[in-house]
C-alpha positions, 0 to 999 in steps of 0.5 A: 301866623299864629293860626298855623301854630294852632292848627298844628296842635289840634288833636282830632285824628280828622283834623290832623289829617292834611289831605282832609284838611286840604279837601274840606277847605277847598270845598269851603272855597268852591261853595263860598265863590259859587254862592257869592257869584250867584248872589252878586248876579242876582244883585245885578253886578256885571261880570267883573263884579261878580268875580271880585265878589267870588274872590272876596268871599274866598279871601274872607272865609273863616278857615277856623270855622271850616276846620272846627266842622271837621273835629 
């Protein structure tokens, strides 16, 4: 939960706008999932494996990096 405190204390106007943060995070999740799904398909994974790779990509997404790009 420490990360939440760090996000709340950011002072950049962009990074303090909840809607912009949400949109950036949503897009980053979509991009990560699509990329992982595609790469898993290229690697020969079945549909279930591709889905698992996509979900794991979203789970492991560095949200701090996504938000840092906003500022």
